[in-house]
Backbone bond lengths (Angstrom), bond angles and torsions (degrees), N, CA, C in turn:
res aa  C-N    CA-C-N  psi(-1)  N-CA   C-N-CA  omega(-1)  CA-C   N-CA-C  phi
1 M - - - 1.457 - - 1.536 111.50 -
2 A 1.345 115.93 -45.11 1.465 120.18 179.23 1.517 110.57 -64.21
3 R 1.333 116.34 -37.03 1.472 120.29 179.17 1.528 110.64 -65.86
4 K 1.331 116.67 -40.00 1.470 121.05 178.86 1.526 110.66 -64.11
5 L 1.329 116.40 -42.59 1.472 120.64 178.48 1.524 110.93 -64.80
6 S 1.330 116.26 -40.18 1.461 121.06 179.00 1.531 110.43 -63.82
7 T 1.324 116.89 -42.81 1.475 121.79 178.83 1.530 110.37 -63.21
8 L 1.345 116.20 -41.68 1.460 120.98 -179.81 1.534 110.97 -66.47
9 L 1.324 116.12 -39.70 1.466 120.22 177.83 1.525 111.31 -63.60
10 I 1.334 116.59 -43.34 1.466 121.17 177.97 1.524 109.96 -61.68
11 K 1.325 116.78 -41.39 1.468 121.39 178.77 1.534 110.65 -59.99
12 K 1.320 116.70 -42.90 1.467 121.04 -179.39 1.525 111.91 -67.76
13 V 1.312 116.21 -40.29 1.476 120.56 176.98 1.531 109.82 -62.94
14 K 1.336 116.22 -40.78 1.480 120.22 178.64 1.514 111.60 -63.66
15 I 1.334 117.17 -37.78 1.482 120.48 179.32 1.529 109.78 -62.91
16 V 1.331 116.96 -48.64 1.469 120.29 179.48 1.530 110.69 -62.78
17 G 1.331 116.47 -41.58 1.464 120.60 177.99 1.513 112.13 -62.91
18 L 1.323 116.88 -41.43 1.468 121.64 178.77 1.530 111.18 -64.20
19 L 1.333 116.20 -43.03 1.476 119.30 177.61 1.526 110.70 -59.33
20 C 1.325 115.63 -46.77 1.477 119.55 179.80 1.520 111.14 -62.59
21 A 1.329 116.71 -42.40 1.477 120.23 179.48 1.521 111.04 -62.77
22 C 1.331 117.30 -40.26 1.478 120.36 179.37 1.527 111.26 -67.29
23 L 1.332 116.81 -41.29 1.465 120.11 178.03 1.530 111.09 -63.90
24 I 1.325 116.10 -45.55 1.471 120.60 179.24 1.527 110.08 -65.63
25 G 1.334 116.63 -44.34 1.469 121.00 179.82 1.514 112.72 -60.34
26 S 1.332 116.57 -42.52 1.470 118.34 179.86 1.531 110.88 -68.46
27 H 1.328 116.94 -33.08 1.466 118.45 177.76 1.530 111.14 -69.22
28 I 1.312 116.23 -42.77 1.480 119.72 177.30 1.529 109.97 -60.66
29 A 1.325 116.30 -43.34 1.476 120.42 178.18 1.516 110.40 -60.15
30 N 1.332 116.98 -41.84 1.465 120.71 -179.96 1.519 111.42 -64.93
31 V 1.334 117.15 -39.80 1.475 120.80 177.49 1.524 109.50 -64.07
32 L 1.338 116.78 -46.28 1.472 120.79 -179.66 1.529 112.18 -64.57
33 L 1.338 116.47 -28.13 1.471 121.20 179.84 1.530 111.78 -94.44
34 N 1.334 116.50 16.14 1.474 121.76 178.89 1.535 113.16 54.80
35 G 1.309 116.73 41.60 1.475 120.98 175.47 1.520 114.75 81.02
36 A 1.311 117.54 15.32 1.472 120.45 -177.87 1.525 113.05 -62.34
37 L 1.335 116.92 -24.60 1.469 119.62 -178.21 1.524 113.13 -79.26
38 F 1.332 117.48 -9.74 1.472 119.60 177.12 1.524 112.33 -58.46
39 Q 1.310 116.45 -26.53 1.470 120.52 -179.90 1.530 112.46 -65.19
40 Y 1.337 116.95 -12.89 1.457 120.77 -178.83 1.522 113.17 -93.44
41 G 1.328 116.61 15.32 1.458 121.52 172.41 1.518 110.49 -77.31
42 I 1.319 115.74 170.31 1.462 120.90 178.27 1.518 109.45 -81.25
43 Q 1.305 115.55 123.37 1.463 122.71 174.11 1.531 106.65 -108.83
44 P 1.345 117.77 102.58 1.457 120.22 -174.27 1.516 114.04 -51.32
45 R 1.322 113.62 133.81 1.469 125.96 174.17 1.529 114.71 63.66
46 E 1.328 117.68 15.47 1.462 120.56 171.86 1.520 107.12 -95.91
47 L 1.319 115.92 105.80 1.463 121.96 -171.34 1.519 113.01 -58.29
48 D 1.343 116.60 -38.06 1.468 119.08 -178.68 1.541 112.69 -71.68
49 R 1.327 116.98 -5.34 1.470 121.03 178.59 1.527 112.00 -115.62
50 L 1.295 117.36 11.60 1.470 120.68 -179.43 1.530 111.88 -58.39
51 H 1.319 116.97 -38.04 1.473 120.59 -179.04 1.535 112.72 -66.55
52 H 1.322 117.44 -10.86 1.464 120.45 179.36 1.533 112.37 -71.77
53 I 1.324 116.33 -5.86 1.473 118.38 174.85 1.532 110.27 -61.42
54 F 1.335 117.07 -22.63 1.460 120.55 178.86 1.532 113.38 -94.75
55 T 1.321 117.69 -14.36 1.467 120.08 179.82 1.524 112.17 -100.64
56 A 1.327 117.41 -28.64 1.468 121.99 -175.92 1.538 114.15 -55.12
57 P 1.348 119.73 -39.05 1.463 118.40 -178.91 1.526 114.51 -63.72
58 W 1.308 117.71 -16.89 1.464 121.14 -175.71 1.532 112.42 -94.59
59 V 1.341 117.24 -3.81 1.482 122.17 -177.37 1.526 108.94 -109.89
60 H 1.321 116.28 130.12 1.476 121.25 -179.68 1.521 110.59 -126.64
61 G 1.341 114.69 147.84 1.454 120.34 -174.57 1.507 115.79 -75.89
62 S 1.322 117.19 -24.24 1.466 120.92 -177.96 1.524 108.91 -159.54
63 F 1.332 114.93 171.29 1.454 118.75 178.12 1.526 111.29 -64.75
64 S 1.349 117.40 -38.73 1.474 119.50 179.75 1.525 110.89 -66.77
65 H 1.333 116.89 -36.54 1.464 121.72 175.31 1.527 109.50 -60.04
66 L 1.320 115.56 -47.16 1.467 121.16 178.93 1.527 110.48 -62.78
67 L 1.320 117.80 -45.86 1.460 121.90 -177.30 1.525 110.97 -60.47
68 N 1.320 116.70 -45.56 1.476 120.24 177.47 1.521 111.50 -58.40
69 N 1.329 115.32 -43.62 1.458 118.67 -178.73 1.528 112.26 -73.16
70 L 1.327 118.39 -29.08 1.469 120.35 176.15 1.532 110.66 -63.00
71 V 1.313 116.06 -42.52 1.466 119.80 178.71 1.528 109.35 -60.92
72 G 1.316 116.58 -48.48 1.469 120.97 -179.93 1.513 113.26 -62.44
73 I 1.316 116.35 -42.14 1.474 119.20 -177.74 1.528 110.54 -67.72
74 V 1.330 117.28 -36.36 1.470 120.89 178.57 1.533 109.65 -66.31
75 V 1.319 117.28 -51.32 1.461 121.25 -176.25 1.523 111.59 -61.71
76 F 1.342 116.81 -52.81 1.463 119.28 -172.11 1.536 112.83 -80.04
77 S 1.322 116.81 -27.46 1.469 118.32 172.47 1.521 109.31 -64.94
78 W 1.333 115.58 -44.30 1.461 119.89 -178.46 1.528 110.87 -62.68
79 L 1.336 117.35 -41.36 1.470 120.09 179.10 1.520 111.33 -63.15
80 C 1.303 117.07 -33.79 1.466 120.63 176.27 1.527 110.59 -74.23
81 L 1.324 116.21 -41.71 1.461 121.22 -178.96 1.527 112.62 -66.17
82 I 1.323 117.97 -24.44 1.473 120.66 175.52 1.527 108.79 -55.87
83 R 1.325 116.10 -37.14 1.461 120.35 -178.52 1.528 110.99 -77.27
84 S 1.339 116.38 -54.54 1.466 119.15 176.50 1.525 111.43 -173.97
85 V 1.332 115.29 150.56 1.467 122.10 178.07 1.524 109.07 -66.24
86 R 1.317 116.07 -43.97 1.482 119.50 -179.08 1.509 111.22 -61.82
87 L 1.332 117.88 -40.31 1.464 120.98 177.43 1.518 110.09 -61.58
88 F 1.335 116.79 -40.81 1.463 120.37 179.39 1.525 111.59 -60.72
89 W 1.340 117.23 -50.68 1.468 119.67 -178.20 1.526 111.72 -65.28
90 F 1.320 116.90 -42.82 1.464 121.10 178.55 1.530 110.32 -60.79
91 S 1.338 116.29 -51.33 1.457 121.25 -178.10 1.524 111.72 -63.25
92 S 1.319 116.91 -41.37 1.463 119.80 179.75 1.520 111.14 -62.12
93 F 1.330 116.79 -42.44 1.472 119.91 178.74 1.532 110.46 -62.93
94 I 1.321 116.93 -47.71 1.470 120.60 -179.97 1.527 110.35 -61.71
95 I 1.336 116.86 -43.99 1.464 121.18 -177.96 1.527 111.09 -63.47
96 V 1.325 117.22 -48.24 1.471 120.11 -178.81 1.533 110.04 -64.10
97 L 1.334 117.09 -42.69 1.467 120.97 -179.06 1.535 111.65 -65.22
98 V 1.311 116.80 -53.37 1.478 120.53 -176.22 1.529 110.98 -67.23
99 T 1.320 117.04 -43.94 1.472 119.52 177.94 1.521 110.23 -58.73
100 G 1.327 116.21 -49.09 1.459 121.00 -178.96 1.520 112.35 -59.99
101 L 1.321 116.61 -44.09 1.470 120.16 179.17 1.522 111.63 -63.04
102 L 1.337 116.54 -43.85 1.464 119.24 -179.37 1.532 111.98 -67.59
103 V 1.320 116.70 -39.07 1.472 119.46 175.89 1.522 109.73 -64.45
104 W 1.330 116.67 -42.29 1.472 120.20 179.70 1.525 111.18 -63.28
105 L 1.325 116.11 -37.34 1.479 120.21 -178.74 1.525 112.41 -77.75
106 F 1.342 117.46 -42.92 1.460 120.27 -167.81 1.520 115.09 -119.55
107 G 1.327 118.23 -5.10 1.463 120.63 -177.92 1.521 112.17 -68.73
108 R 1.310 115.81 155.48 1.459 120.67 177.10 1.531 108.57 -71.66
109 P 1.314 118.28 155.57 1.472 120.38 179.22 1.525 110.16 -62.33
110 A 1.298 116.10 108.25 1.476 123.67 -179.73 1.514 106.89 -169.71
111 N 1.307 115.82 172.71 1.455 121.04 175.49 1.526 107.35 -98.47
112 H 1.324 117.04 105.32 1.459 122.81 -176.10 1.530 109.40 -90.88
113 I 1.326 116.04 113.66 1.475 120.97 -177.90 1.528 109.63 -130.50
114 G 1.327 115.64 163.20 1.451 122.47 173.56 1.512 113.25 104.87
115 A 1.326 114.38 163.53 1.472 122.39 -175.89 1.526 112.60 -90.72
116 S 1.318 118.48 8.35 1.469 119.24 -174.33 1.525 112.96 -65.50
117 G 1.313 119.09 -32.04 1.462 119.84 175.80 1.518 111.33 -63.05
118 W 1.328 115.53 -41.24 1.467 122.54 176.68 1.533 109.84 -62.88
119 I 1.331 116.22 -42.78 1.466 121.27 -179.77 1.517 111.17 -65.78
120 F 1.338 117.29 -46.30 1.459 120.16 177.91 1.530 110.34 -63.11
121 G 1.325 116.75 -32.26 1.462 119.93 175.86 1.511 112.71 -65.38
122 L 1.338 116.52 -44.52 1.466 120.25 178.16 1.528 110.81 -68.01
123 W 1.332 116.54 -34.40 1.472 121.86 175.31 1.529 109.49 -61.05
124 S 1.315 115.61 -50.75 1.472 121.15 -179.85 1.533 111.45 -63.61
125 L 1.325 116.41 -39.31 1.463 121.46 177.22 1.524 109.85 -59.10
126 S 1.322 116.98 -43.86 1.470 121.86 -179.28 1.528 111.88 -59.10
127 I 1.309 116.25 -34.93 1.478 121.57 179.38 1.538 109.87 -83.11
128 S 1.313 116.69 -45.75 1.472 121.39 -173.62 1.520 113.44 -67.41
129 L 1.324 117.55 -30.71 1.459 119.08 179.16 1.526 111.97 -60.37
130 A 1.321 116.90 -29.68 1.473 120.12 177.43 1.524 110.90 -64.49
131 W 1.313 116.85 -29.97 1.458 121.02 179.60 1.535 111.04 -81.03
132 F 1.315 116.40 -44.16 1.463 120.25 -174.91 1.546 113.72 -84.52
133 D 1.318 116.46 -25.50 1.466 121.52 -179.30 1.525 107.37 -137.67
134 R 1.292 116.22 91.88 1.472 121.75 -167.93 1.534 114.14 -82.09
135 R 1.322 114.81 44.43 1.464 118.91 172.44 1.534 108.75 -77.97
136 L 1.322 115.51 154.96 1.461 121.03 -176.49 1.522 112.56 -56.57
137 I 1.325 117.42 -43.36 1.475 119.91 -178.87 1.523 111.34 -60.00
138 N 1.332 117.35 -40.15 1.464 120.76 179.28 1.531 111.68 -66.90
139 I 1.318 116.31 -39.11 1.470 120.69 179.49 1.527 110.51 -67.46
140 V 1.326 117.16 -43.79 1.473 121.06 179.60 1.539 110.29 -63.37
141 I 1.342 116.35 -46.04 1.474 119.23 179.59 1.527 110.52 -62.59
142 A 1.323 117.88 -43.17 1.470 121.14 179.59 1.523 110.72 -60.54
143 M 1.325 116.72 -42.90 1.475 120.15 -179.38 1.531 110.69 -64.63
144 L 1.330 116.74 -41.20 1.468 120.17 178.64 1.531 111.25 -65.73
145 V 1.335 116.24 -41.30 1.467 120.61 179.20 1.536 110.43 -63.89
146 I 1.319 116.68 -44.17 1.465 119.90 178.59 1.534 110.49 -63.61
147 L 1.332 116.53 -41.61 1.462 121.08 -179.19 1.525 112.28 -64.31
148 F 1.335 116.52 -47.82 1.467 120.21 -174.28 1.526 114.39 -93.69
149 Y 1.322 117.35 -24.90 1.470 120.28 -175.25 1.533 112.98 -128.59
150 G 1.312 117.04 17.52 1.459 121.01 179.89 1.513 113.27 -59.81
151 G 1.328 116.24 -30.25 1.465 121.32 -179.65 1.520 113.29 -64.26
152 M 1.338 117.03 -13.27 1.466 118.84 178.55 1.532 111.91 -62.33
153 V 1.323 116.35 -20.24 1.457 119.90 179.40 1.533 110.81 -56.22
154 F 1.327 116.90 -31.06 1.475 120.11 -179.95 1.527 112.08 -72.48
155 G 1.334 117.17 -18.28 1.467 120.84 176.48 1.518 112.81 -70.56
156 M 1.333 116.46 -9.95 1.462 120.13 178.92 1.530 111.78 -89.21
157 L 1.313 116.18 1.80 1.471 121.56 178.54 1.528 109.33 -102.06
158 P 1.342 117.03 147.58 1.471 118.70 177.01 1.524 110.64 -61.15
159 Q 1.342 115.63 129.41 1.460 119.58 -179.20 1.523 111.78 -129.58
160 S 1.308 116.09 -48.79 1.458 120.68 -175.07 1.533 107.77 -139.57
161 S 1.305 116.27 146.39 1.469 119.66 -177.39 1.525 112.84 -67.04
162 D 1.334 116.90 -19.95 1.465 119.03 -179.25 1.540 112.74 -96.91
163 V 1.329 117.19 8.44 1.464 121.88 176.42 1.522 108.41 -115.31
164 S 1.324 116.24 127.98 1.467 120.90 -178.93 1.526 109.75 -83.75
165 F 1.337 115.33 84.54 1.457 118.67 176.48 1.523 110.10 -63.04
166 E 1.350 115.78 -25.30 1.476 119.43 177.74 1.521 110.80 -61.68
167 S 1.337 116.60 -41.01 1.467 120.22 178.21 1.516 109.94 -63.49
168 H 1.320 117.38 -39.71 1.463 121.60 179.53 1.531 110.03 -65.01
169 L 1.323 115.68 -50.42 1.464 121.03 -178.16 1.519 111.65 -62.30
170 F 1.335 116.40 -51.57 1.458 119.71 -177.68 1.539 111.26 -70.56
171 G 1.332 117.19 -27.46 1.455 119.89 173.42 1.521 111.11 -63.23
172 A 1.332 116.31 -43.00 1.475 120.43 178.15 1.522 110.79 -63.75
173 V 1.317 116.86 -40.53 1.473 120.55 176.71 1.526 110.04 -62.63
174 A 1.328 116.06 -45.16 1.468 121.16 -179.46 1.527 111.41 -63.58
175 G 1.335 117.52 -37.45 1.459 121.08 178.14 1.513 112.21 -64.26
176 A 1.321 116.95 -41.45 1.472 120.61 177.12 1.531 109.80 -65.70
177 F 1.317 116.95 -39.14 1.465 121.36 177.81 1.535 110.57 -63.82
178 A 1.339 116.87 -43.86 1.461 121.08 177.96 1.521 111.51 -62.65
179 A 1.341 116.54 -38.77 1.466 120.31 177.75 1.524 110.30 -62.57
180 W 1.314 116.61 -45.10 1.463 120.92 178.66 1.522 110.83 -62.17
181 L 1.334 116.79 -48.04 1.474 120.60 179.97 1.529 111.16 -58.17
182 S 1.319 116.26 -42.46 1.471 120.62 -174.80 1.515 112.83 -66.56
183 T 1.326 117.29 -17.48 1.461 119.61 -179.14 1.532 112.83 -97.71
184 L 1.324 117.06 0.07 1.472 119.68 176.46 1.526 108.62 -69.88
185 K 1.316 115.84 144.44 1.471 120.86 -174.35 1.529 115.04 -50.93
186 P 1.333 119.30 -47.15 1.472 117.89 -177.56 1.528 113.71 -62.00
187 L 1.338 117.02 -28.78 1.465 120.41 -176.28 1.524 113.59 -96.16
188 R 1.301 117.37 -28.46 1.468 122.01 -171.85 1.529 112.45 -50.84
189 K 1.318 118.27 -50.40 1.459 121.60 -178.24 1.521 112.19 -71.61
190 K 1.342 116.71 -34.67 1.473 120.57 -178.45 1.518 112.20 -69.20
191 L 1.305 118.04 -23.83 1.466 120.78 -175.77 1.528 113.78 -92.31
192 K 1.309 116.47 6.66 1.471 120.23 175.15 1.506 109.64 -91.07
193 D 1.347 117.02 149.18 1.475 120.98 177.14 1.510 110.40 -73.33
């Protein structure tokens, strides 16, 4: 039993490490290519760029942008992974897809890049699971997230023209949607490790 838990913990650490390595690697590639990867951001309502909803989270505007998102992705990925690896992958896919689609449909004309929509989705998922699945672990995690990261709610408001508040807002919506989906009977058992 202890060996199985140890193996599962190592697997979760590797997932978070791999995500960070991919985010850092794509940023280094973008720097070396003189910003050529910026073209893979979401350009709202441009049909030929719809598929960029899957590439935009991997592109960041600066090192500080990347660093901020690395902290968020580590914290909120880990909080999701505490529950299960399958829940993390399922929720991440739903969050990236739904956030990207909503930004593409309703975002202001701009180049929307970065993993913040994904992060806000995982943040919202951490809180919403307490509502949809009232197990003690979900309630404790939600309370800790609200206590330490409750201020993120203000990130969903327009603040600066170079920050995609739409990604933050729609990410939070997508996270709540993923939480709800994950608690439906057909999926609930499949998303456990």
